Backbone as numpy.savetxt, mean C-alpha at the origin, in Angstrom:
# Nx Ny Nz CAx CAy CAz Cx Cy Cz
-2.04 21.98 -0.48 -2.68 20.70 0.92 -2.48 19.54 0.91
-1.49 18.95 1.15 -1.72 17.70 1.12 -2.61 16.12 1.89
-2.93 15.41 1.37 -3.60 14.07 2.24 -3.11 13.43 3.56
-2.15 12.93 2.19 -1.15 12.75 3.60 0.32 13.06 2.65
1.00 12.62 3.98 2.52 13.25 3.56 3.82 12.05 4.64
4.72 11.36 3.90 5.70 10.74 4.80 6.84 11.93 4.23
7.88 11.69 5.25 9.37 12.82 5.60 10.30 11.93 6.19
10.84 11.37 5.12 12.12 10.60 5.76 12.24 10.15 7.45
11.09 8.92 7.07 10.38 7.75 7.87 11.44 6.60 7.83
11.52 5.83 9.28 12.62 5.37 8.89 11.73 4.03 9.81
12.18 2.70 10.34 11.64 1.80 11.09 11.85 0.38 11.29
12.86 0.08 12.07 12.68 -1.02 12.69 13.15 -2.60 13.10
12.84 -3.22 12.92 12.49 -4.80 14.16 13.46 -5.57 14.80
13.59 -5.82 15.81 14.06 -7.25 16.27 13.56 -8.04 15.84
14.53 -9.00 14.99 14.52 -10.58 14.93 15.16 -11.04 15.07
15.34 -12.50 15.45 15.72 -13.62 16.08 15.68 -13.18 17.26
14.51 -12.63 18.29 14.81 -11.90 19.83 14.76 -13.36 20.77
14.97 -14.96 21.00 14.41 -15.96 21.39 15.67 -16.38 22.43
15.59 -16.88 23.28 16.71 -16.33 24.17 17.96 -17.48 23.41
17.62 -18.63 22.44 18.72 -19.34 21.69 19.19 -18.79 21.31
18.30 -17.54 20.96 19.56 -17.11 19.70 19.70 -15.43 20.07
21.06 -15.46 19.18 21.00 -13.49 20.00 20.27 -12.71 18.24
20.15 -11.66 18.89 19.34 -10.50 18.80 19.70 -9.66 17.96
18.82 -9.26 16.71 20.17 -8.70 15.83 18.51 -7.48 15.35
19.03 -6.41 14.44 18.30 -5.98 14.02 18.19 -5.78 11.97
16.30 -5.29 11.84 15.89 -5.05 10.28 15.95 -3.69 9.85
16.16 -3.08 9.67 15.75 -2.53 9.57 14.95 -2.64 8.30
13.77 -2.04 8.35 12.16 -2.87 7.28 12.52 -1.47 6.27
12.44 -0.23 7.06 12.07 0.72 5.96 13.28 2.54 6.22
13.85 2.91 5.51 14.69 3.68 5.53 14.35 4.45 4.70
14.33 5.77 5.88 14.16 7.12 4.66 12.85 7.05 3.43
12.22 6.78 3.85 10.67 6.70 2.94 10.43 8.45 2.89
10.17 8.86 2.25 9.44 10.33 1.93 8.36 9.95 0.01
7.20 10.90 1.01 6.27 10.75 -0.13 4.91 11.85 0.05
4.35 11.96 -0.97 3.44 12.71 -0.85 1.88 12.69 -1.87
0.88 12.35 -0.80 -0.73 12.04 -1.14 -1.33 13.00 -1.44
-1.86 13.65 -2.87 -2.82 14.92 -3.25 -4.25 14.27 -3.20
-5.13 15.08 -3.10 -6.07 14.79 -2.75 -6.74 14.22 -4.95
-8.04 13.14 -4.70 -8.03 12.16 -5.65 -6.88 12.32 -7.27
-5.95 11.41 -5.53 -5.60 10.52 -7.16 -5.07 10.03 -6.64
-4.18 8.43 -6.87 -3.53 7.49 -6.32 -1.84 7.12 -6.48
-1.36 6.95 -5.23 -0.07 6.75 -5.14 0.17 5.51 -5.07
1.28 4.27 -6.04 0.87 3.19 -5.86 1.98 2.99 -5.35
2.57 1.77 -4.24 3.85 2.21 -3.68 4.08 -0.33 -3.92
5.22 -0.55 -4.65 5.24 -1.49 -5.08 6.13 -2.32 -4.57
7.03 -3.11 -5.00 7.85 -4.02 -4.49 7.55 -5.30 -4.36
8.58 -6.16 -4.41 8.25 -7.84 -3.80 8.45 -8.10 -2.25
8.10 -9.16 -2.15 7.95 -9.43 -0.11 9.29 -9.08 0.50
8.98 -8.21 1.99 9.56 -7.52 2.08 10.78 -6.33 1.68
10.06 -5.67 0.48 10.74 -4.48 0.45 10.03 -3.63 1.50
9.24 -3.88 2.47 9.00 -2.80 3.30 7.18 -1.93 2.86
7.09 -2.57 1.48 5.66 -1.58 1.38 4.37 -1.66 2.39
4.65 -2.76 2.98 3.04 -2.81 3.91 3.16 -2.12 5.41
5.00 -1.88 5.41 5.04 -1.95 7.06 5.00 0.28 6.77
5.13 0.84 5.17 5.00 1.51 4.96 3.68 2.26 5.14
3.36 1.16 5.23 1.18 1.48 4.68 1.13 1.94 6.23
1.19 0.91 7.22 0.91 0.95 8.59 1.55 1.98 9.28
2.75 2.37 8.60 3.27 3.65 9.36 3.10 5.33 8.85
2.43 4.92 8.20 1.41 6.09 7.32 0.20 5.99 7.76
-0.41 4.98 8.83 -2.03 4.61 10.01 -1.37 4.89 10.44
-0.42 5.08 11.31 0.14 5.27 12.70 -0.31 4.28 13.05
-1.04 2.70 12.56 -0.83 1.39 12.86 0.90 0.74 13.75
1.67 1.35 13.37 3.08 1.57 13.15 3.42 1.97 14.04
5.21 3.04 15.13 5.00 3.99 15.77 6.83 4.08 14.56
6.86 4.90 13.71 7.92 5.18 13.36 9.20 5.67 14.44
10.70 4.85 13.79 11.55 5.74 14.69 12.22 6.84 14.35
11.93 7.28 12.97 12.66 8.21 12.87 11.70 8.90 11.98
11.69 9.83 11.56 10.54 11.04 10.33 9.42 12.15 10.82
8.65 12.12 9.81 7.58 12.79 9.81 6.41 12.10 9.52
4.77 11.64 9.95 3.74 11.71 9.55 2.75 12.50 10.03
1.82 13.12 8.04 1.31 14.39 8.65 0.26 13.61 8.05
-0.99 13.70 8.70 -2.86 14.04 7.15 -2.73 15.34 7.56
-3.47 15.93 6.41 -3.25 16.65 5.65 -2.86 18.61 6.61
-1.72 17.77 6.68 -0.52 19.14 7.09 -0.26 19.13 9.18
-1.51 18.09 9.18 -0.79 18.36 11.30 -0.24 16.68 11.41
0.76 17.10 12.20 1.98 16.09 12.69 1.14 15.01 13.00
1.41 14.05 13.57 0.89 12.89 14.05 1.45 11.32 14.05
2.97 11.85 13.98 3.10 10.51 14.63 3.75 10.60 16.54
3.40 11.71 17.31 3.32 11.83 18.35 2.72 12.13 19.07
1.30 12.23 18.60 0.13 11.68 19.76 -0.04 10.75 19.98
-0.44 11.08 21.01 -1.52 9.41 22.19 -2.94 9.31 21.64
-3.04 8.01 21.77 -3.84 7.16 21.15 -5.58 8.36 21.05
-5.92 8.58 22.84 -6.49 9.71 23.40 -6.46 11.28 21.33
-5.54 11.20 21.36 -5.91 12.99 20.33 -6.05 12.57 19.02
-5.49 11.71 19.04 -5.33 10.59 17.84 -6.21 10.11 17.36
-7.80 10.11 18.12 -8.78 8.67 17.84 -9.99 9.81 16.90
-9.92 11.01 17.24 -10.76 12.18 15.71 -10.19 12.73 14.38
-8.70 12.39 14.48 -8.44 12.21 12.91 -8.68 11.59 12.38
-8.83 9.99 12.53 -8.45 8.52 12.04 -9.48 8.44 11.22
-10.74 9.63 11.23 -11.70 9.40 10.12 -11.77 9.94 9.22
-9.73 10.42 8.60 -9.19 11.29 7.75 -8.27 10.08 7.27
-8.28 8.72 7.63 -7.87 8.11 6.85 -8.38 6.92 7.07
-8.41 6.08 6.50 -8.54 4.68 7.03 -8.55 3.47 5.79
-7.94 3.08 6.43 -8.09 1.17 5.76 -8.53 -0.03 4.93
-8.46 -0.54 4.11 -8.35 -1.66 3.13 -7.63 -2.38 4.00
-7.60 -3.65 4.34 -7.07 -4.24 4.35 -6.71 -5.88 3.31
-5.06 -6.60 2.64 -5.77 -7.03 2.10 -6.70 -8.64 2.39
-6.88 -8.96 2.79 -7.39 -10.45 3.59 -9.09 -9.50 4.00
-9.68 -10.48 2.77 -11.50 -9.95 2.75 -11.65 -11.06 4.27
-10.87 -12.77 4.01 -11.95 -13.40 5.15 -11.12 -13.64 6.89
-9.78 -12.27 6.91 -9.35 -12.13 7.95 -9.83 -11.10 8.68
-9.80 -9.83 8.07 -10.60 -8.58 8.57 -12.16 -8.10 8.95
-12.65 -9.26 9.11 -14.14 -9.91 9.79 -14.06 -9.79 11.01
-15.27 -9.62 11.45 -14.88 -10.92 12.87 -16.56 -11.58 12.31
-16.17 -12.63 12.80 -16.63 -14.42 12.48 -18.46 -13.74 13.31
-18.13 -13.48 14.48 -18.53 -12.86 15.49 -19.78 -12.15 15.18
-18.87 -12.03 14.20 -20.07 -10.07 14.60 -21.42 -9.93 13.51
-22.82 -9.63 13.29 -23.08 -9.19 11.99 -22.39 -7.92 11.80
-22.29 -7.59 9.36 -22.14 -7.26 8.45 -22.67 -5.71 9.58
-23.60 -5.44 9.82 -23.74 -4.09 9.69 -22.69 -3.71 11.29
-22.77 -4.42 12.00 -21.79 -4.14 13.07 -20.08 -3.84 12.97
-20.34 -4.64 11.88 -18.89 -4.54 11.58 -18.34 -3.17 10.44
-19.18 -2.78 9.78 -19.65 -2.18 9.28 -19.02 -0.12 10.06
-20.48 -0.55 11.34 -20.70 0.76 12.10 -19.63 1.32 12.95
-18.50 -0.31 12.77 -17.90 0.22 14.93 -17.29 1.36 14.46
-16.88 2.08 12.96 -15.91 3.07 13.73 -16.70 4.23 13.64
-17.71 4.02 12.60 -19.25 5.67 12.93 -19.77 5.07 14.52
-19.40 4.22 14.93 -19.90 4.60 15.94 -18.58 5.17 17.48
-17.21 4.84 17.06 -16.70 5.85 17.47 -16.17 7.04 17.39
-16.53 7.24 16.06 -16.54 8.97 15.79 -17.74 9.12 16.12
-19.21 8.86 16.19 -19.74 9.93 16.57 -21.04 9.01 17.01
-20.57 9.01 18.79 -21.29 7.59 19.89 -22.51 8.89 19.60
-23.08 9.42 19.55 -24.53 9.78 19.33 -25.53 9.86 18.67
-25.32 9.23 18.05 -25.93 8.10 16.74 -26.63 6.95 17.37
-27.64 7.15 17.18 -28.86 6.47 17.78 -28.16 4.62 16.20
-28.60 3.27 17.42 -28.69 3.07 15.95 -29.67 2.64 14.61
-30.71 2.95 14.71 -31.83 3.17 13.97 -30.22 4.30 12.36
-29.80 5.60 12.40 -29.24 5.74 11.80 -27.81 5.35 11.50
-27.08 4.66 12.44 -26.34 4.09 12.36 -26.57 3.17 10.81
-27.83 1.76 11.42 -28.35 1.18 10.00 -28.61 1.76 9.36
-28.95 2.72 8.86 -28.94 3.44 7.27 -27.90 3.82 6.68
-27.38 4.52 7.41 -25.48 4.90 6.72 -25.11 3.36 6.98
-25.26 2.55 7.56 -25.02 1.40 6.96 -25.43 0.64 5.27
-26.53 1.33 5.26 -26.99 0.61 4.28 -26.50 1.14 3.41
-26.16 2.42 2.95 -26.45 3.87 2.21 -24.43 3.38 1.76
-24.48 3.23 2.14 -22.83 2.74 2.25 -22.74 1.10 1.03
-23.09 0.44 2.51 -23.20 -1.29 1.29 -24.29 -0.79 0.31
-24.64 0.24 -0.70 -25.88 0.17 -1.80 -24.54 0.34 -2.36
-23.60 1.75 -2.49 -22.37 1.75 -2.69 -21.74 1.14 -3.19
-21.15 0.25 -2.76 -20.98 -0.78 -2.53 -20.91 -2.03 -3.36
-21.94 -2.00 -4.11 -22.76 -3.02 -4.96 -23.19 -3.82 -3.73
-23.22 -3.79 -2.25 -24.34 -4.71 -1.32 -25.78 -4.39 -2.04
-26.83 -5.36 -1.69 -27.73 -5.22 -0.90 -28.17 -4.90 0.68
-28.50 -4.41 0.77 -28.62 -3.70 2.02 -29.78 -4.50 3.65
-30.30 -5.35 2.21 -31.30 -6.26 3.81 -30.31 -7.56 3.82
-28.28 -7.40 3.30 -28.14 -8.54 3.82 -26.91 -8.10 4.96
-27.12 -6.85 5.95 -26.80 -6.11 6.60 -26.96 -7.08 8.44
-28.31 -7.78 8.14 -27.50 -8.36 9.29 -27.19 -10.09 9.46
-26.70 -10.62 8.17 -25.71 -11.73 7.65 -24.28 -12.16 8.41
-23.85 -13.08 8.27 -22.49 -13.03 9.01 -21.26 -13.21 8.18
-20.34 -12.84 8.45 -19.51 -12.88 7.08 -19.49 -14.71 6.73
-18.96 -15.43 7.02 -19.36 -16.57 6.17 -20.74 -16.81 5.17
-21.59 -15.86 4.97 -22.25 -16.04 4.32 -21.61 -14.87 3.20
-20.50 -14.80 3.16 -20.50 -14.53 1.54 -19.54 -14.85 1.11
-19.20 -14.13 -0.59 -18.64 -15.24 -1.40 -16.52 -13.99 -0.47
-15.41 -14.47 -1.18 -14.66 -13.64 -1.09 -14.95 -12.23 -1.12
-15.41 -11.94 -2.77 -15.65 -10.36 -3.79 -16.41 -10.20 -2.37
-17.57 -10.16 -2.01 -18.47 -9.62 -1.85 -17.81 -8.92 0.01
-17.39 -9.56 1.02 -16.12 -9.47 1.61 -15.55 -8.09 1.72
-14.88 -8.84 0.63 -13.90 -7.20 0.42 -14.99 -5.73 0.17
-15.84 -6.05 -0.52 -16.53 -4.55 -0.54 -17.32 -4.55 1.10
-17.46 -5.71 1.82 -17.88 -5.18 3.45 -16.65 -4.43 3.49
-15.30 -4.56 3.66 -13.98 -3.27 3.28 -14.14 -2.60 3.81
-14.21 -2.70 2.06 -14.07 -1.22 1.67 -15.68 0.08 2.72
-16.92 -1.26 2.37 -18.09 -0.19 2.94 -17.38 0.00 4.30
-16.40 -0.79 4.92 -16.05 -0.47 6.52 -15.23 0.72 6.25
-14.54 0.83 5.37 -13.49 2.37 5.27 -14.26 3.58 5.32
-15.09 2.89 4.00 -16.04 4.71 3.54 -16.90 5.75 5.06
-17.51 4.47 5.97 -18.63 5.57 6.55 -18.13 6.08 7.63
-17.48 6.75 7.58 -16.83 7.78 8.66 -16.29 8.89 7.40
-16.55 8.89 6.14 -16.43 9.12 5.29 -14.79 10.05 5.32
-13.85 8.78 4.57 -12.50 9.59 4.64 -11.68 10.18 3.94
-10.81 11.19 3.62 -10.41 12.00 1.87 -8.75 11.04 1.96
-7.99 9.79 2.76 -7.38 8.97 2.46 -8.11 7.39 2.19
-7.57 5.76 2.00 -7.59 5.36 1.84 -6.58 4.97 1.19
-5.87 3.78 2.52 -4.99 3.00 2.82 -5.67 1.17 1.65
-5.12 1.59 0.90 -5.31 -0.15 0.29 -4.06 -1.13 -0.32
-4.15 -2.23 1.22 -2.95 -2.96 1.26 -3.12 -4.24 0.92
-2.85 -4.40 0.10 -3.27 -5.63 -1.77 -4.00 -5.66 -1.54
-5.29 -4.90 -1.63 -6.94 -5.29 -1.64 -7.63 -6.61 -2.66
-6.94 -6.58 -3.86 -7.47 -7.59 -5.10 -6.35 -9.28 -4.63
-5.16 -8.78 -3.93 -4.47 -10.36 -4.29 -4.97 -11.75 -3.65
-6.74 -11.40 -2.84 -6.72 -12.36 -2.34 -7.88 -13.36 -3.56
-8.37 -12.31 -4.49 -9.44 -12.77 -5.43 -9.13 -13.29 -6.37
-9.45 -14.13 -7.32 -9.51 -14.24 -8.73 -9.47 -13.19 -9.75
-9.24 -14.15 -10.10 -8.89 -12.31 -11.17 -10.30 -11.79 -12.11
-11.71 -11.83 -12.16 -12.77 -11.63 -12.41 -12.64 -10.68 -11.45
-12.88 -10.91 -10.15 -14.04 -10.62 -9.74 -13.08 -9.06 -9.21
-11.13 -9.52 -9.16 -10.54 -8.69 -9.05 -10.79 -7.24 -9.37
-11.05 -7.40 -11.18 -11.41 -6.40 -11.95 -12.90 -5.58 -11.56
-14.27 -6.47 -10.62 -15.15 -5.53 -10.31 -14.50 -4.52 -8.71
-13.86 -5.14 -8.05 -12.73 -4.05 -6.52 -12.35 -3.31 -7.77
-11.89 -3.46 -8.50 -11.18 -1.93 -8.88 -11.36 -1.35 -9.80
-12.50 -1.16 -10.79 -13.42 -1.13 -11.21 -14.20 -0.03 -9.97
-15.11 -0.35 -8.58 -15.65 0.25 -7.99 -14.97 1.22 -6.82
-14.06 0.36 -6.63 -13.27 1.77 -5.97 -12.19 3.41 -6.80
-12.35 2.53 -8.65 -12.19 3.46 -9.21 -13.87 4.93 -9.15
-15.57 4.17 -9.07 -16.18 5.04 -8.85 -15.82 5.37 -7.64
-15.70 4.86 -6.39 -15.49 5.24 -5.39 -14.54 6.21 -5.01
-13.87 7.29 -5.97 -13.35 7.39 -5.52 -13.68 8.40 -5.75
-13.94 8.88 -7.82 -14.85 10.11 -8.06 -16.17 10.67 -7.85
-16.10 9.49 -7.18 -18.01 10.02 -6.12 -17.44 10.72 -5.12
-15.92 10.39 -4.62 -15.82 10.88 -2.72 -14.75 11.79 -2.66
-13.78 12.01 -4.51 -12.72 12.53 -4.84 -11.75 11.57 -3.36
-11.34 10.79 -3.19 -10.98 9.82 -2.48 -9.48 9.88 -3.39
-8.25 10.43 -1.78 -8.11 9.87 -2.65 -6.86 8.37 -2.22
-6.36 7.72 -2.70 -5.98 6.96 -2.22 -4.25 6.34 -2.93
-4.31 5.35 -1.38 -2.27 4.65 -0.78 -2.06 3.39 -1.45
-1.82 3.23 -3.15 -2.61 1.22 -3.31 -1.23 0.22 -3.32
-0.98 -0.37 -2.98 0.65 -1.18 -1.93 0.06 -2.37 -2.63
0.74 -2.51 -3.59 0.46 -3.92 -4.15 2.00 -4.53 -4.92
2.14 -5.92 -5.20 2.76 -6.47 -6.29 3.18 -6.18 -8.00
1.32 -6.58 -7.84 0.96 -6.52 -9.29 1.38 -5.39 -9.83
2.06 -5.23 -10.72 2.41 -4.16 -11.92 1.20 -4.24 -13.41
0.58 -4.68 -13.21 -0.15 -4.55 -14.48 -1.07 -4.18 -13.80
-2.13 -4.42 -12.01 -3.17 -3.97 -11.08 -2.64 -2.05 -11.23
-1.40 -2.05 -11.46 -0.95 -0.84 -10.48 -0.87 -0.11 -12.02
-0.43 -0.57 -12.77 -0.89 0.44 -13.98 -1.67 0.88 -15.01
-3.36 -0.06 -14.08 -3.84 -0.10 -14.52 -4.62 1.54 -13.26
-4.39 1.64 -12.23 -4.93 2.03 -10.80 -4.34 3.72 -11.13
-3.42 3.30 -10.76 -2.14 4.05 -10.22 -1.83 5.50 -11.54
-1.99 7.23 -10.44 -0.73 8.02 -11.41 -0.07 7.80 -11.28
0.97 7.96 -9.94 2.30 7.48 -9.41 2.46 6.55 -8.86
4.12 6.15 -8.93 4.55 4.81 -8.22 5.32 5.25 -7.60
5.19 4.69 -6.56 6.75 4.38 -5.51 7.19 3.04 -5.50
8.27 2.79 -6.18 9.26 1.34 -6.18 10.64 1.05 -5.10
10.22 0.14 -4.19 10.92 -0.12 -3.03 11.43 -1.30 -3.31
12.84 -1.21 -2.55 12.93 -2.72 -2.86 14.51 -2.19 -1.00
13.99 -4.00 -0.40 14.83 -3.08 1.42 14.34 -2.36 1.65
13.62 -1.98 2.13 13.33 -0.65 2.17 13.31 0.17 2.61
13.94 0.55 1.02 14.33 2.05 0.92 13.76 2.33 -0.95
13.43 3.32 -0.65 12.73 4.03 -2.61 14.15 3.57 -3.10
13.48 3.20 -4.92 14.53 3.20 -5.09 14.26 3.71 -7.21
13.38 4.58 -7.35 12.68 4.39 -7.68 10.17 4.90 -7.76
10.44 6.63 -9.12 9.50 7.06 -8.71 9.24 8.13 -9.39
7.91 8.25 -9.55 7.83 9.40 -11.29 6.12 8.10 -11.30
5.80 8.73 -12.17 4.75 9.00 -13.01 5.38 7.66 -13.75
3.52 6.31 -13.67 3.23 5.41 -13.83 4.34 4.90 -15.09
2.52 6.08 -16.19 3.83 5.28 -17.64 4.74 5.03 -18.03
5.78 6.15 -17.12 6.88 7.01 -17.47 7.38 6.30 -16.98
7.37 5.55 -15.11 8.60 4.39 -14.83 8.42 3.13 -15.41
7.09 2.65 -15.57 6.51 1.33 -16.10 7.70 1.26 -17.43
7.49 1.81 -18.70 7.89 2.55 -19.58 9.52 2.07 -19.94
9.45 3.25 -19.43 10.94 3.37 -19.21 11.33 3.97 -17.84
11.30 1.93 -17.07 12.53 1.54 -16.17 13.96 2.52 -16.13
14.22 3.32 -15.29 15.78 3.52 -14.97 16.27 3.04 -13.59
15.65 1.99 -13.04 16.74 1.26 -12.57 16.66 0.07 -12.31
17.51 -0.46 -12.38 17.47 -2.46 -12.73 16.52 -3.13 -12.20
16.36 -2.72 -10.91 15.46 -3.60 -9.94 13.94 -3.79 -10.93
13.35 -1.88 -10.72 12.01 -1.81 -11.62 11.85 -2.94 -12.74
13.15 -2.73 -13.76 13.16 -4.05 -14.89 12.94 -5.48 -14.37
14.01 -5.79 -13.23 13.53 -6.91 -12.90 11.90 -7.30 -12.67
12.06 -6.25 -11.69 10.55 -6.54 -11.10 8.96 -6.81 -12.91
9.82 -6.28 -13.75 8.66 -5.90 -14.91 9.04 -7.10 -15.61
9.93 -7.73 -15.63 10.55 -9.20 -16.05 10.09 -10.02 -15.57
9.85 -10.38 -14.52 9.50 -11.08 -13.56 7.90 -11.42 -13.82
7.07 -9.50 -14.61 5.58 -10.42 -14.09 4.89 -11.47 -15.48
4.60 -11.39 -15.31 3.52 -13.37 -15.92 3.70 -12.52 -17.91
4.02 -13.40 -18.84 4.37 -12.82 -20.21 3.01 -14.33 -21.21
2.74 -13.33 -21.80 1.21 -13.28 -22.83 1.57 -14.65 -23.25
2.42 -14.92 -23.65 3.41 -16.25 -24.62 4.64 -16.79 -24.16
4.39 -17.92 -23.99 5.39 -18.48 -24.02 7.34 -18.10 -24.40
6.57 -17.64 -25.79 7.82 -17.13 -26.71 8.41 -15.93 -25.95
8.27 -15.83 -24.90 8.48 -14.27 -24.17 9.66 -14.65 -23.24
9.51 -16.30 -22.96 9.51 -16.36 -21.52 11.59 -16.31 -22.05
11.94 -16.39 -22.51 13.47 -16.26 -23.18 14.14 -14.88 -22.15
13.78 -14.30 -22.65 13.40 -12.80 -21.63 13.99 -12.87 -21.23
13.09 -13.25 -20.25 12.14 -13.35 -18.44 13.06 -13.65 -18.24
13.78 -15.22 -18.29 15.01 -16.26 -17.48 16.11 -15.23 -17.56
16.41 -14.34 -18.14 17.36 -13.80 -18.40 18.04 -13.36 -17.61
16.67 -12.07 -16.74 16.37 -11.74 -15.56 16.15 -11.93 -14.56
16.42 -13.35 -14.13 15.17 -13.86 -13.03 16.17 -13.72 -11.62
15.19 -12.68 -11.02 16.13 -12.23 -9.45 16.69 -13.63 -9.16
17.72 -13.57 -8.43 18.32 -14.18 -7.81 18.01 -14.80 -6.19
18.13 -15.67 -5.47 17.93 -15.54 -4.35 19.29 -14.99 -3.52
19.78 -13.37 -3.39 20.33 -12.73 -2.90 20.26 -11.46 -1.36
20.40 -11.69 -0.44 20.19 -10.99 -0.25 20.90 -9.10 0.03
19.82 -8.56 0.60 20.48 -6.73 0.35 21.23 -6.58 1.07
22.37 -5.94 -0.60 23.80 -5.59 0.44 23.65 -4.71 1.76
24.37 -5.08 3.07 24.69 -4.37 3.87 24.36 -2.46 3.95
26.21 -2.21 2.61 26.21 -1.48 3.08 26.45 -0.40 0.83
25.80 0.70 0.86 25.94 1.34 -0.69 24.23 0.48 -0.62
24.05 0.48 -1.41 22.87 0.40 -3.02 22.94 -1.41 -2.38
21.83 -1.11 -1.89 21.49 -2.09 -1.30 20.86 -3.79 -2.59
20.75 -2.58 -3.98 20.43 -4.44 -4.75 21.64 -4.79 -5.59
22.86 -3.94 -5.10 23.71 -4.53 -5.76 24.44 -6.10 -6.12
24.28 -6.38 -5.12 24.75 -8.25 -4.67 23.66 -8.62 -5.88
22.25 -8.03 -6.65 22.04 -9.08 -7.69 21.88 -7.90 -9.01
22.91 -6.64 -8.45 22.31 -6.27 -9.98 23.35 -6.52 -11.18
23.42 -6.54 -12.79 23.56 -7.05 -13.64 24.46 -5.91 -13.61
24.62 -4.30 -12.80 24.81 -3.09 -13.94 26.09 -2.90 -12.85
26.34 -3.52 -11.27 26.94 -2.31 -9.91 28.11 -3.02 -11.17
28.86 -1.77 -9.82 30.10 -1.94 -10.07 30.90 -1.53 -8.96
32.29 -1.52 -8.41 32.82 -1.41 -7.14 32.14 0.00 -6.78
32.16 0.91 -6.77 31.40 2.17 -6.26 30.77 2.48 -5.76
29.49 1.21 -6.56 28.61 0.84 -6.00 28.25 0.68 -4.57
29.00 -0.02 -3.80 29.28 0.58 -3.00 29.30 1.58 -1.89
29.67 2.30 -1.19 30.00 3.75 -1.34 28.14 4.81 -1.96
27.23 3.88 -2.42 26.50 5.18 -3.40 25.29 5.09 -2.45
24.85 6.42 -1.51 23.85 5.94 -1.07 22.63 6.13 -0.87
22.48 5.37 -2.35 21.19 5.05 -2.61 20.23 5.99 -2.23
19.71 7.50 -2.76 19.24 8.74 -2.39 19.51 9.28 -4.02
17.55 9.30 -4.20 16.91 9.49 -5.36 17.25 10.46 -5.53
17.31 10.78 -7.20 17.79 12.43 -8.31 16.82 12.26 -8.99
16.58 13.06 -9.55 15.63 13.76 -10.70 15.30 14.49 -10.79
13.87 15.27 -11.53 12.25 15.56 -11.37 11.66 14.71 -11.05
11.01 15.34 -11.98 9.37 14.02 -12.22 9.17 12.66 -12.03
10.29 12.20 -12.31 10.82 10.29 -12.38 12.42 10.26 -12.30
12.19 10.13 -11.08 13.64 9.95 -9.99 13.42 8.28 -9.58
15.35 7.94 -9.82 16.25 7.22 -9.62 17.27 7.00 -8.62
17.43 5.95 -7.46 18.52 5.90 -6.92 19.53 5.12 -7.16
20.05 4.72 -8.09 21.43 4.29 -8.78 22.30 5.15 -9.33
23.34 5.02 -9.42 24.18 5.51 -10.05 24.45 4.61 -11.25
24.50 3.62 -11.57 24.51 4.06 -13.53 22.76 3.58 -13.41
21.78 4.79 -13.69 20.67 4.11 -14.35 20.29 3.61 -15.97
19.82 2.95 -15.97 19.17 3.04 -17.66 19.23 4.00 -17.91
18.87 2.92 -19.75 18.52 4.80 -20.08 17.57 3.47 -21.08
17.37 4.83 -22.68 16.35 4.64 -23.72 17.02 3.84 -24.36
18.20 3.32 -24.64 18.83 3.65 -25.31 18.91 1.89 -25.79
């Protein structure tokens, strides 16, 4: 049984909904499907606006999908009320991108970390809650003596450790990690990523890892899904996808990654993405794609293939 599964999920938003402007519908996520198994890390990558964070929030049931199914441990949750969903929330928790904004500045750390546990196990005493918080903070590399401090007394890396502890407190099987290291210094990023790997091995956690940083994804994930304009354009084992990309957009993401030496900038600039909006019909990447042809306007943009799948009429080859 899978820990988390999305089946043909779609989500749209109204934009420009003001009295002085016309309303229009923006499709944020379109026909997204994937399965996350116990103990593995599945990464979702893409540029800003690709739909990856919206997908994460739908997986968490922080947003309701317009269509499709969301399953936690094989149980459908997309239509459940808040009351029915509450006992199931312990199975899947989220670590947010900004450790500065995700903690209540007026609440002591132990109360912030214990909040989910108080909801899931209301019969626990204050002493029991504090003991459990101390245990989880220590697992996350923090001294239990810090639990009576406030968020402003911690560094960014420490706050993210607190955010991870808050997710772990209810002993979930899945952590949704939405850009968990993008707001941190590079040296601190490495510490947090190593902590996440240690916790995953210790607790057999499954991670849904949202990121735009392909170097981080290569380090932490077993499988990767590449999204563009709300659609899945490529998916497969992370080494295969990043070493042998089949979709031109994946190739463009790799070319846009930071270069090690200035001599490599020429190849990067040749593939620099244009500020061109996605196509409304057919392949959404068509206006920016160097391989686009007329018949791409009628392409359904559905993933094809086996373990390594791509949604492209003219995919790249290793030749």
